[in-house]
N, C-alpha and C positions, 0 to 999 in steps of 0.2 A: 499306128500299127506294128506290132511286135513280129519281127521274123525270126525264125529259127536259124541256126547255122546251116541246117541241111537245106532249108528253102532259100537262102541268101544266094544272090548271084556269085559267080565266079569271082568277079573283081568289083570293088564299090568304091566309091570317091567320098573322102571325108574331107571337109572344108577347113575343120580345125588344124590338120596337120598340113596345110599348104604353106610352104616357106616361100615368101618373095625371094626375088633375086635381083640384083642391081648390076647394071651394065654400064661402064663409063662411056662418055661421048668423048668426041676430039678435043673439047673445050675444057675437059676435066671434071666437068658436072656428071652426077649420077642421076639416073631417072628409075623409077621403079617399073620393073618388067611384068609382064604378065604372068601370074603363077601357074605352075604346072602342076597337075593333079598326081597325087600319091597314089599309088596302086597298092591295096593290101590283099593279102592272101585271104581266103575264106576262114582258115584257122586262127587268124589274128584278129578278126572282126568283133567277136563278143568281149574280148579283153580291154580292146581300145574304147568300145561304147561304155563299158563299165567305169573305165577311167574318166571319161568325159562327163558322164553322169555324176560322179563322185566330186568333180571338180566343179561343175556347173550348179548341182542342186545346193541348196541351204540346208545346213545340218541343224536339226532341232534338238536342244539339250532338256533333258529331263528336270522338271522342276522341283520335285523331290526327291532329291538324292543327299548323301552324306555331306558332301561339300556344301550345299546350300544351308543344312541343318546347322552345321557347325560354324558358318559365317553368320547365321542368323543368332546364334546364341552367344559367341565370343566377340564378335566384330560390331553387330548392329548396336548394341546398346552404347558402346563407346562413342559411335558416330552420333547417336541421338543427343547424348550428354554434350559432346563438343559443341554442337548446333545450338542446343539450348543456352550453354553457357556464353557462346559468342553474342547470341542475341540479347541475352540479359545484360552483358558487358557494354554492348552498344547503347541499351536503354539508359542503363545506370552505371557509369564508370567507377562509382565509390564502392560499388557492392563487393564482397569478398570474394577471393579466387578460390577456385574449387580445389580441393585437395588431392594430392596425388593418390591415384588409385594403386594398390599393391596386391589386391585380392581379386580374384575373377569375379564379375556379377553374378548375381544369383536369378534364377529363373523368375519369370514375371516381370522382369524390370524392376524387381524391388531395390536392387543395388543402387540403379543409375537413378532412380527416382529421389533416392535419399541424399543423393549428391546434388540435386538442385538447389542453388542457394536461395535461402528464405530470408527475408528482412523482419528482424525482430521489432517490436512496439517498442516505443520511447517510454521510459518508465517516468512518471509525473515527478518532478522534484518540488520541494517545498517552496521555490521561488516563483512557480508557475501559477498564474491565477487561477482561483476556484470559482466556479460559477455558483450561483444562489442556490440552483436546483441541487448540485453535488453537495453543497455544504449543509443542506437541509438534513437533519436527522430523521431516522424512521419513527413515524408516531408523532412528529412535531410539525404542527401547522406552518406552511411556507409563508414566505414573506418575499416582497418586492418582486423581481422578475422570476421567482419561483412559483408565482400564482399563475396557474394555467387557466383559471375561468376567464371567459371574454369578458363577461360583465360582473360586477359586484356592487355590494351595497357598503356606503361608508358611514361612520359614525363620526358626527362632527363635535366641535367643542362644547355645545349643550347636551350631548348625549342623545342626539336625534338621528335617526336613519335618514340618509340621503341618497339619491340615486334611482335606478341603476346606472353606474359609471362604467364607461369602457375602459377596461384594466390598463391597457397599454397608454391611452391617453391620459389617464389619471397619474400614472406612474412619471410622464414626461412633464407634468404640470408640478412635480414636487422637487425639492432640492436634495438630490441623494447625499449631499455631505452633513446635512442637518435632520433631514426627515427620512423615515421608513415606513412603507406600508405593510400591516401586519394583519394576517388573518385571524379573526377572533373564534369563528365558527364556520363549519362548512355547510355547503348548501343542503337543505333538508331532503332525504330521498322521495318523501311523500309529503309536498307541503300542503299544510291546511288552508281551507278557504280565507282568502285575504293575507296570507304569509307569502312574502316574497320569496322566488325560488332561487335565491341566490345567495353566495357566501357572503358573510358580515366581515368587514375589515375595518381598521382603526390606524389613523395616522399617529406615529409616535416620534416625540422628539428625542433626537439621538443624544443631544447635549444634556438634556434633564435625566434621561435615561443612565447616562454614565455617572452623573452626580450621584443618583439615587443608589447605584451600585457601590460608589466609592464609600457613600454613608453606612451602607450595609455592612460592609466589608471593614470598616472601622468599628462599627459596633460588636461584630463578631470578635475582631481582635481585643477589644476593652474587655468582653465578657470572659474570654480566654484569659486574659492577663490577670482579671480579678478572681477567676476560679483557681488560677495558678497560685496566688497569694493567700488561699485559704487553707489552714492546716486543721487536722481534725485529730483530737485526742479521745480515747476511749477509757472510761473508768468503770470498774467492777464495783458493785455495790458493796461487795465485803473484800476491799482491796487490802492487801497486806500493807503495813506502815512503810516498808522500804521502797514498794512499788509507787506508793502514794507520793514520797519524797520526790522521786524520779520525775513522774509525770507533772508535779507543780514546778520543777525546775524547767522542763520544757515548756510549760504553757508561759510562763515568764518570759523566757528567751524569745519567743515567736511574738508575745506582745511588744516587746522592747524594739523589735527589729521591723514592727508595723504590720506584721500580717494579722488576717482574722483568724480567730481561732473558734472552733466548734467543739465543744465539750460534750461528748455522748456518755450518759451512764445507763448502764444494761447490766443484767445478770449473765455471769458467765458459766457456760455449761460445765457442769462438775463441781462447781463451787456451792457453799453453803448458802442459805437465804439470810440475807441480812434484816435486822429488825428496823422498825419505822424510825426509831431514834438514831440508830446507825446512818441510815440512808440521809435523814435531815442533817446530821452533822456533818456528812461528807459534803453535801452541797453547799453548806456553809463555809467550810473550810476552803472550797475552791474559790467562793466569793471574796473571802478575806484576802486570799492571795492576789486576785485580780486588783483589789482596793491597794495593794502595796506598790504596783506599778502606775507610774504617772502617765495619765491620760488614758488609761485602759477602762472599759466600761462594757455594759452589756446595752448593746444597740438595738436588741429585741428581745420581747418577753419570752421567758422559757416554755418549752414546749414539752407535754408529756407529764407523768405522774411519778410520785416517789415509788421506788422498788418495782417499777416496770420499765419503762423506757423514757428517758428525760434528755433534753437538749438545751445546752445554753450557747447562746451566740454573742461571742466577744470582740472586741476591736480596741484598737490604740489610736489615739488621735496623733500621737508622735510619729514623725516623719523617719523612715530607716535612715540610719547613719550610713553617710558616704564612705566607700571604702577609702582607707587612707593609702597615699601615694607611696610607694616604697622609698624609704630614706636612704641616699646613696651614701655610703660609708666614706668618710675622710681618708685620703691616702696617708698612709702611715710613714712618716720620714724615716729613712736609713738612719740607725744611731750613728753618732761621729765616731770614728776611729779614735781610740784611746791614744792620748799622747805618750810616746815612749819616754820612759824615765831614764 
């Protein structure tokens, strides 16, 4: 109950202001004496009561003031980043250290979120093993471990379907060094009556497949080499004598070197139309020039007609001459000094 100063007694007793006194005994020890009450005047009672209440009561601070707002914006993000970095450093000591912060953080913790260490994914190197599923190209039928079907039908050596076989069990029965399971066709989405609803696979011999690939590559190289040794010469039906001599010389040179020569007769745009006698004489001149080269002949019949488009196929049985090795010049001896007379 609160008492106003007017209704308060003339003197009051305050326990908080009682000061104990110590009195010495004969043996030198001190004991606590009985406290004496302090008498206050009525005019001092409100001031003393307010001071006691201020001392004993717990002061409550405002949660939403400028000091709290500044602390939340400028100090709290750094404390969170520091705690996160310590935790990540304990879990993974190899992780990179946080960079030095030189600018104040942005609102919404965008700055400190960007400073959290992130671990980059390891890039695959060429030496890393590649699985069959990753090696399969899009649109290509899978093989071996890339086959995800649980059961498949297998074509045997007699081209007969066997199975269904469990895919994993069948793969374990194969030799991975020399045999491979290749899918030939995928399972039908709507199988017909009597049609197995499984994918069809075939066992391939890797050794035979490599030999077949080598033979195919060799055939391609031989064809490319053969095409590279074929020369083509074009003659106009109404060719001039000077051009005729130059073309004949080229044809003989190619045949002597062992090249195959294809001679093409055709009408050149803008030139005059040759007569039948001129066209026949031109073809005969070319054949006479071929007969002058040793071993040269027509290995295929002529194609086409006179005065239109005609082609002669020529070859030479003579092997091309090997390139002569460069002859080293003999060192020239220095001339002897003339004798002095």
